[in-house]
C-alpha positions as CSV (number, residue, x, y, z in Angstrom):
1,X,-10.7,12.0,-0.7
2,X,-8.2,9.7,1.1
3,X,-10.8,7.2,2.2
4,X,-13.8,7.1,0.0
5,X,-17.2,6.9,1.6
6,X,-19.1,5.8,-1.6
7,X,-18.9,2.2,-0.4
8,X,-19.2,-0.8,-2.6
9,X,-20.9,-4.0,-1.4
10,X,-17.5,-5.5,-0.6
11,X,-16.6,-2.6,1.8
12,X,-16.9,-3.3,5.5
13,X,-17.3,0.4,6.0
14,X,-20.8,0.2,4.4
15,X,-22.0,-2.9,6.2
16,X,-24.1,-3.3,9.2
17,X,-23.1,-5.7,11.9
18,X,-25.6,-8.2,10.5
19,X,-24.0,-8.0,7.1
20,X,-20.5,-8.4,8.6
21,X,-21.5,-11.4,10.7
22,X,-21.7,-13.4,7.5
23,X,-19.5,-11.5,5.1
24,X,-16.3,-11.8,7.2
25,X,-16.3,-15.6,7.8
26,X,-17.6,-16.3,4.2
27,X,-14.8,-14.3,2.5
28,X,-11.7,-16.0,1.2
29,X,-9.7,-12.9,2.4
30,X,-10.3,-9.9,4.5
31,X,-8.2,-7.2,2.9
32,X,-6.4,-4.4,4.9
33,X,-4.9,-1.7,2.7
34,X,-2.0,0.1,4.4
35,X,-0.4,3.5,3.5
36,X,1.2,6.5,5.1
37,X,1.0,10.2,5.5
38,X,4.5,11.6,4.6
39,X,6.1,14.1,2.4
40,X,6.4,13.1,-1.3
41,X,8.6,15.9,-2.7
42,X,7.2,19.3,-4.0
43,X,4.7,17.9,-6.6
44,X,2.7,15.2,-4.8
45,X,0.5,15.2,-1.7
46,X,1.5,13.7,1.6
47,X,-1.1,11.0,1.2
48,X,0.4,9.3,-1.9
49,X,0.9,5.9,-0.3
50,X,-2.6,5.9,1.3
51,X,-4.1,7.0,-2.0
52,X,-2.3,4.2,-3.8
53,X,-3.5,1.6,-1.1
54,X,-7.0,2.9,-1.5
55,X,-7.2,2.6,-5.2
56,X,-5.1,-0.6,-5.7
57,X,-7.0,-2.5,-3.0
58,X,-10.3,-1.6,-4.7
59,X,-9.1,-2.8,-8.0
60,X,-7.8,-6.1,-6.5
61,X,-11.0,-6.8,-4.6
62,X,-13.1,-6.0,-7.8
63,X,-11.0,-8.3,-9.9
64,X,-11.1,-11.1,-7.3
65,X,-14.3,-12.8,-8.5
66,X,-12.6,-13.4,-11.9
67,X,-10.1,-15.4,-10.0
68,X,-12.7,-17.4,-8.0
69,X,-11.9,-15.4,-4.8
70,X,-14.2,-13.4,-2.5
71,X,-13.0,-10.5,-0.5
72,X,-14.1,-8.0,2.2
73,X,-12.2,-4.8,2.2
74,X,-11.5,-3.0,5.4
75,X,-11.1,0.8,5.5
76,X,-7.6,1.9,4.4
77,X,-5.3,2.5,7.3
78,X,-3.9,6.0,6.5
79,X,-1.1,6.2,9.0
80,X,2.1,4.2,9.0
81,X,5.7,4.1,10.2
82,X,7.3,7.2,8.6
83,X,9.8,8.5,11.1
84,X,12.5,8.8,8.5
85,X,10.5,11.6,6.8
86,X,9.8,13.6,9.9
87,X,12.2,16.4,8.9
88,X,9.6,17.4,6.3
89,X,6.4,19.2,7.4
90,X,3.1,17.4,7.1
91,X,4.5,13.9,7.8
92,X,2.6,12.0,10.5
93,X,4.2,8.8,12.0
94,X,3.4,6.1,14.4
95,X,6.2,4.5,16.2
96,X,7.2,1.1,14.8
97,X,5.9,-0.7,18.0
98,X,2.6,1.2,18.0
99,X,2.1,0.5,14.3
100,X,2.9,-3.2,14.7
101,X,0.4,-3.4,17.6
102,X,-2.3,-1.6,15.7
103,X,-2.0,-4.2,12.9
104,X,-2.0,-7.1,15.3
105,X,-5.2,-5.8,17.0
106,X,-7.0,-5.4,13.7
107,X,-6.0,-9.0,12.9
108,X,-7.3,-10.0,16.3
109,X,-10.6,-8.3,15.7
110,X,-11.0,-10.1,12.5
111,X,-10.2,-13.4,14.2
112,X,-12.9,-12.7,16.7
113,X,-15.4,-12.3,13.8
114,X,-14.4,-15.5,12.1
115,X,-12.0,-14.4,9.4
116,X,-10.0,-17.3,7.9
117,X,-7.4,-15.2,6.0
118,X,-6.1,-11.7,6.1
119,X,-4.4,-9.9,3.2
120,X,-2.4,-6.9,4.2
121,X,-1.9,-4.9,1.0
122,X,0.9,-2.5,1.7
123,X,1.9,0.6,-0.4
124,X,4.6,2.2,1.9
125,X,8.1,0.8,2.2
126,X,8.6,2.0,5.7
127,X,5.8,-0.2,6.9
128,X,7.4,-3.5,5.7
129,X,9.3,-4.6,8.8
130,X,6.6,-3.9,11.4
131,X,4.0,-5.4,9.1
132,X,6.0,-8.6,8.7
133,X,6.3,-8.9,12.5
134,X,2.6,-8.2,12.9
135,X,1.7,-10.9,10.4
136,X,3.7,-13.4,12.5
137,X,1.8,-12.5,15.6
138,X,-1.6,-12.6,13.9
139,X,-0.9,-16.1,12.5
140,X,0.7,-17.6,15.6
141,X,-1.4,-15.9,18.3
142,X,-4.8,-15.5,16.6
143,X,-4.9,-18.3,14.0
144,X,-5.7,-16.1,11.0
145,X,-3.7,-17.1,7.9
146,X,-2.0,-13.8,6.9
147,X,-0.6,-12.8,3.5
148,X,1.6,-9.8,3.4
149,X,1.8,-8.2,-0.1
150,X,4.0,-5.2,-0.7
151,X,2.3,-4.2,-4.0
152,X,5.5,-2.8,-5.6
153,X,7.3,-6.1,-5.2
154,X,5.0,-7.7,-7.7
155,X,5.4,-4.8,-10.2
156,X,9.2,-4.3,-9.8
157,X,10.4,-5.9,-12.9
158,X,7.8,-4.1,-15.1
159,X,8.7,-0.8,-13.5
160,X,12.4,-1.3,-13.9
161,X,12.0,-2.1,-17.6
162,X,10.1,1.2,-18.2
163,X,11.7,3.5,-15.7
164,X,15.2,2.1,-15.0
165,X,16.7,2.0,-11.6
166,X,15.8,5.4,-10.1
167,X,12.0,5.4,-10.0
168,X,11.7,5.4,-6.2
169,X,10.0,7.7,-3.6
170,X,7.9,10.4,-5.4
171,X,9.6,9.6,-8.7
172,X,8.5,8.2,-12.0
173,X,6.3,5.3,-10.6
174,X,4.5,7.1,-7.8
175,X,3.9,10.2,-9.9
176,X,2.4,8.0,-12.6
177,X,0.1,6.3,-10.0
178,X,-1.3,9.6,-8.7
179,X,-1.7,11.0,-12.2
180,X,-3.7,7.8,-13.0
181,X,-5.9,7.8,-10.0
182,X,-6.0,11.4,-8.7
183,X,-4.5,13.7,-11.4
184,X,-5.9,16.9,-9.8
185,X,-3.6,16.3,-6.8
186,X,-0.4,16.5,-8.9
187,X,1.4,19.9,-8.9
188,X,2.5,19.5,-12.5
189,X,4.4,22.8,-12.6
190,X,6.6,21.5,-9.8
191,X,7.6,18.2,-11.4
192,X,11.3,18.1,-11.8
193,X,14.2,15.6,-11.7
194,X,15.0,14.9,-8.1
195,X,18.5,15.7,-6.9
196,X,20.2,12.9,-5.1
197,X,22.5,14.2,-2.3
198,X,24.1,10.9,-1.3
199,X,23.9,7.2,-2.2
200,X,25.3,5.3,0.7
201,X,26.7,1.8,0.0
202,X,26.7,0.5,3.6
203,X,25.4,3.2,5.9
204,X,21.7,3.5,6.8
205,X,20.6,7.1,6.2
206,X,19.2,8.8,9.3
207,X,16.5,10.9,7.7
208,X,15.4,11.0,4.1
209,X,16.8,14.5,3.6
210,X,20.2,12.9,4.0
211,X,19.9,11.6,0.5
212,X,17.6,13.9,-1.4
213,X,17.3,17.6,-2.1
214,X,13.6,18.0,-2.8
215,X,12.3,15.0,-1.0
216,X,12.1,12.4,-3.8
217,X,14.1,10.1,-6.0
218,X,14.1,9.5,-9.7
219,X,12.6,11.8,-12.4
220,X,8.9,12.5,-12.1
221,X,8.9,14.3,-15.5
222,X,9.2,10.7,-17.0
223,X,5.9,9.6,-15.5
224,X,3.6,7.6,-17.7
225,X,0.1,7.0,-16.3
226,X,-1.1,5.1,-19.4
227,X,1.7,2.6,-19.0
228,X,1.0,2.3,-15.2
229,X,-2.6,1.5,-15.9
230,X,-1.4,-1.6,-17.8
231,X,1.0,-2.5,-15.0
232,X,-1.8,-2.3,-12.4
233,X,-4.0,-4.7,-14.3
234,X,-1.1,-7.2,-14.9
235,X,0.3,-6.9,-11.3
236,X,-3.0,-7.3,-9.7
237,X,-3.7,-10.5,-11.7
238,X,-0.3,-11.8,-10.5
239,X,-1.1,-11.0,-6.9
240,X,-4.5,-12.8,-7.2
241,X,-2.8,-15.8,-8.8
242,X,-0.3,-16.0,-6.0
243,X,-3.1,-15.9,-3.4
244,X,-4.8,-18.8,-5.2
245,X,-1.6,-20.7,-5.3
246,X,-1.1,-20.3,-1.6
247,X,-4.6,-21.5,-0.9
248,X,-4.0,-24.6,-3.0
249,X,-1.1,-25.4,-0.7
250,X,-3.0,-25.2,2.5
């Protein structure tokens, strides 16, 4: 299930308005997990980024009290900016302007309910530019301190050490993540090294099928969910430490 309904006490989705009235302003961070619905080659479902956002945000919120932080988790936003994958069936995209505005209006809603800080926890690369612009608007127009965390940025060095340079879209890393959290959704028999059609040095590709045969990058046969479980714990601790450091500088 992309967005779980077995809510934990920290999930806004399970709160009444009376619960939310105190939970939102009392939290150190309101957390918005962001993903996408887009092709992930032949062996992974289109919801990979949303599934990652769902699971990783839960792990971060559950670990937060060990770092003296309290968090309220918003429902995962499943759709993102994925226009570059639209040549593959099953991809659903919002325009960059629409997506940016959706994020701003979520931030505005949280501001109206007394949120002090918003953490946007992102798991889709295509969302990065509109999310950064949305964070600017939320902070400048609505007064909510906004942290934008692209989860993979905090894990990048560890992932490179294990998987090398080619572990991108639907490759070693993302296959490991789905095998860790949702193994039944992996078409194991269709895992194969992804064929790179082009590797432009200056030109921006138009659509993702300009650069890949199957739809992915890297080698999903090299996936390692046990290793990734360690990376998740270490990376989430780093993210929480960074959030604390930022609070100390306010």
